[in-house]
VMD Tcl script that builds the backbone (N, CA, C; Angstrom):
set m [mol new atoms 162]
animate dup $m
set s [atomselect $m all]
$s set {name element resname resid chain x y z} {
  {N N UNK 1 A 8.571 -21.328 115.922}
  {CA C UNK 1 A 8.999 -19.979 115.593}
  {C C UNK 1 A 10.504 -19.954 115.374}
  {N N UNK 2 A 10.915 -19.278 114.348}
  {CA C UNK 2 A 12.365 -19.169 114.132}
  {C C UNK 2 A 13.034 -18.318 115.209}
  {N N UNK 3 A 14.330 -18.453 115.296}
  {CA C UNK 3 A 15.096 -17.723 116.298}
  {C C UNK 3 A 14.956 -16.223 116.128}
  {N N UNK 4 A 14.900 -15.739 114.877}
  {CA C UNK 4 A 14.793 -14.289 114.682}
  {C C UNK 4 A 13.494 -13.738 115.255}
  {N N UNK 5 A 12.429 -14.541 115.294}
  {CA C UNK 5 A 11.180 -14.087 115.916}
  {C C UNK 5 A 11.363 -13.899 117.412}
  {N N UNK 6 A 12.108 -14.833 118.033}
  {CA C UNK 6 A 12.375 -14.720 119.462}
  {C C UNK 6 A 13.180 -13.470 119.752}
  {N N UNK 7 A 14.233 -13.222 118.962}
  {CA C UNK 7 A 15.079 -12.051 119.183}
  {C C UNK 7 A 14.301 -10.765 118.960}
  {N N UNK 8 A 13.465 -10.749 117.933}
  {CA C UNK 8 A 12.675 -9.552 117.652}
  {C C UNK 8 A 11.693 -9.274 118.788}
  {N N UNK 9 A 11.107 -10.336 119.314}
  {CA C UNK 9 A 10.151 -10.195 120.419}
  {C C UNK 9 A 10.823 -9.616 121.656}
  {N N UNK 10 A 12.067 -10.002 121.924}
  {CA C UNK 10 A 12.742 -9.512 123.130}
  {C C UNK 10 A 13.058 -8.032 123.049}
  {N N UNK 11 A 13.201 -7.510 121.863}
  {CA C UNK 11 A 13.496 -6.072 121.727}
  {C C UNK 11 A 12.345 -5.207 122.216}
  {N N UNK 12 A 11.125 -5.735 122.177}
  {CA C UNK 12 A 9.943 -4.945 122.542}
  {C C UNK 12 A 9.500 -5.165 123.980}
  {N N UNK 13 A 10.183 -6.051 124.699}
  {CA C UNK 13 A 9.827 -6.321 126.087}
  {C C UNK 13 A 10.991 -5.954 127.009}
  {N N UNK 14 A 10.680 -5.526 128.213}
  {CA C UNK 14 A 11.758 -5.224 129.170}
  {C C UNK 14 A 12.488 -6.505 129.564}
  {N N UNK 15 A 13.712 -6.389 130.082}
  {CA C UNK 15 A 14.431 -7.596 130.511}
  {C C UNK 15 A 13.700 -8.301 131.659}
  {N N UNK 16 A 14.038 -9.544 131.855}
  {CA C UNK 16 A 13.437 -10.315 132.941}
  {C C UNK 16 A 13.791 -9.693 134.293}
  {N N UNK 17 A 12.950 -9.891 135.300}
  {CA C UNK 17 A 13.250 -9.356 136.635}
  {C C UNK 17 A 14.610 -9.844 137.127}
  {N N UNK 18 A 15.401 -8.927 137.637}
  {CA C UNK 18 A 16.717 -9.254 138.163}
  {C C UNK 18 A 17.836 -9.183 137.137}
  {N N UNK 19 A 17.496 -9.018 135.855}
  {CA C UNK 19 A 18.531 -8.913 134.826}
  {C C UNK 19 A 18.959 -7.458 134.680}
  {N N UNK 20 A 20.248 -7.245 134.521}
  {CA C UNK 20 A 20.771 -5.878 134.474}
  {C C UNK 20 A 20.977 -5.366 133.056}
  {N N UNK 21 A 20.868 -6.241 132.043}
  {CA C UNK 21 A 21.061 -5.772 130.669}
  {C C UNK 21 A 19.809 -5.056 130.167}
  {N N UNK 22 A 19.942 -4.299 129.091}
  {CA C UNK 22 A 18.812 -3.506 128.594}
  {C C UNK 22 A 17.829 -4.347 127.790}
  {N N UNK 23 A 18.273 -5.475 127.243}
  {CA C UNK 23 A 17.413 -6.345 126.457}
  {C C UNK 23 A 17.840 -7.782 126.682}
  {N N UNK 24 A 16.899 -8.680 126.675}
  {CA C UNK 24 A 17.212 -10.104 126.837}
  {C C UNK 24 A 17.328 -10.801 125.479}
  {N N UNK 25 A 17.650 -10.066 124.412}
  {CA C UNK 25 A 17.688 -10.660 123.076}
  {C C UNK 25 A 18.758 -11.733 122.927}
  {N N UNK 26 A 19.784 -11.736 123.753}
  {CA C UNK 26 A 20.797 -12.787 123.704}
  {C C UNK 26 A 20.899 -13.515 125.044}
  {N N UNK 27 A 19.859 -13.455 125.817}
  {CA C UNK 27 A 19.842 -14.011 127.174}
  {C C UNK 27 A 19.351 -15.464 127.159}
  {N N UNK 28 A 20.128 -16.361 127.719}
  {CA C UNK 28 A 19.771 -17.771 127.767}
  {C C UNK 28 A 18.494 -17.999 128.572}
  {N N UNK 29 A 18.330 -17.318 129.687}
  {CA C UNK 29 A 17.137 -17.511 130.517}
  {C C UNK 29 A 15.867 -17.138 129.754}
  {N N UNK 30 A 15.909 -16.024 129.035}
  {CA C UNK 30 A 14.738 -15.604 128.260}
  {C C UNK 30 A 14.466 -16.611 127.146}
  {N N UNK 31 A 15.513 -17.075 126.474}
  {CA C UNK 31 A 15.354 -18.049 125.390}
  {C C UNK 31 A 14.728 -19.346 125.898}
  {N N UNK 32 A 15.149 -19.802 127.067}
  {CA C UNK 32 A 14.582 -21.033 127.617}
  {C C UNK 32 A 13.118 -20.854 128.006}
  {N N UNK 33 A 12.757 -19.689 128.522}
  {CA C UNK 33 A 11.354 -19.422 128.841}
  {C C UNK 33 A 10.519 -19.358 127.565}
  {N N UNK 34 A 11.066 -18.727 126.523}
  {CA C UNK 34 A 10.386 -18.640 125.228}
  {C C UNK 34 A 10.159 -20.046 124.675}
  {N N UNK 35 A 11.178 -20.910 124.784}
  {CA C UNK 35 A 11.077 -22.279 124.288}
  {C C UNK 35 A 9.984 -23.042 125.021}
  {N N UNK 36 A 9.916 -22.885 126.333}
  {CA C UNK 36 A 8.874 -23.565 127.109}
  {C C UNK 36 A 7.479 -23.120 126.673}
  {N N UNK 37 A 7.315 -21.803 126.462}
  {CA C UNK 37 A 6.010 -21.304 125.997}
  {C C UNK 37 A 5.665 -21.879 124.632}
  {N N UNK 38 A 6.641 -21.925 123.722}
  {CA C UNK 38 A 6.405 -22.450 122.377}
  {C C UNK 38 A 6.040 -23.936 122.434}
  {N N UNK 39 A 6.744 -24.717 123.242}
  {CA C UNK 39 A 6.449 -26.143 123.347}
  {C C UNK 39 A 5.091 -26.388 123.983}
  {N N UNK 40 A 4.715 -25.556 124.942}
  {CA C UNK 40 A 3.398 -25.679 125.576}
  {C C UNK 40 A 2.297 -25.484 124.547}
  {N N UNK 41 A 2.454 -24.493 123.695}
  {CA C UNK 41 A 1.457 -24.235 122.650}
  {C C UNK 41 A 1.397 -25.407 121.667}
  {N N UNK 42 A 2.558 -25.927 121.306}
  {CA C UNK 42 A 2.588 -27.034 120.344}
  {C C UNK 42 A 1.960 -28.306 120.890}
  {N N UNK 43 A 2.088 -28.545 122.187}
  {CA C UNK 43 A 1.569 -29.771 122.790}
  {C C UNK 43 A 0.161 -29.613 123.360}
  {N N UNK 44 A -0.416 -28.434 123.255}
  {CA C UNK 44 A -1.763 -28.213 123.780}
  {C C UNK 44 A -2.783 -28.964 122.912}
  {N N UNK 45 A -3.850 -29.465 123.524}
  {CA C UNK 45 A -4.881 -30.148 122.732}
  {C C UNK 45 A -5.543 -29.181 121.763}
  {N N UNK 46 A -5.846 -29.692 120.592}
  {CA C UNK 46 A -6.498 -28.874 119.568}
  {C C UNK 46 A -7.693 -29.633 118.995}
  {N N UNK 47 A -8.650 -28.903 118.544}
  {CA C UNK 47 A -9.803 -29.501 117.866}
  {C C UNK 47 A -9.389 -29.835 116.443}
  {N N UNK 48 A -9.485 -31.091 116.092}
  {CA C UNK 48 A -9.142 -31.507 114.734}
  {C C UNK 48 A -10.359 -31.283 113.827}
  {N N UNK 49 A -10.109 -30.897 112.608}
  {CA C UNK 49 A -11.205 -30.720 111.654}
  {C C UNK 49 A -11.374 -32.022 110.881}
  {N N UNK 50 A -12.596 -32.381 110.654}
  {CA C UNK 50 A -12.911 -33.588 109.905}
  {C C UNK 50 A -13.430 -33.206 108.529}
  {N N UNK 51 A -12.982 -33.914 107.510}
  {CA C UNK 51 A -13.514 -33.614 106.187}
  {C C UNK 51 A -14.994 -34.008 106.109}
  {N N UNK 52 A -15.772 -33.164 105.518}
  {CA C UNK 52 A -17.209 -33.431 105.388}
  {C C UNK 52 A -17.474 -33.821 103.940}
  {N N UNK 53 A -17.977 -35.024 103.777}
  {CA C UNK 53 A -18.312 -35.499 102.429}
  {C C UNK 53 A -19.813 -35.706 102.346}
  {N N UNK 54 A -20.406 -35.269 101.251}
  {CA C UNK 54 A -21.868 -35.434 101.125}
  {C C UNK 54 A -22.263 -36.862 100.869}
}
mol reanalyze $m
mol bondsrecalc $m
mol representation Tube
mol addrep $m
């Protein structure tokens, strides 16, 4: 996901617990959590499709 997707996503969610700012759109902690979620999805096992030939 591009960085602008991360920033846009933070505008619609409240800040992380303990953060005093109104949005985490420029927050390093939120960005690192977002990165971990993105990497987890990328490294998750997936079912590969096989080409079917008659």
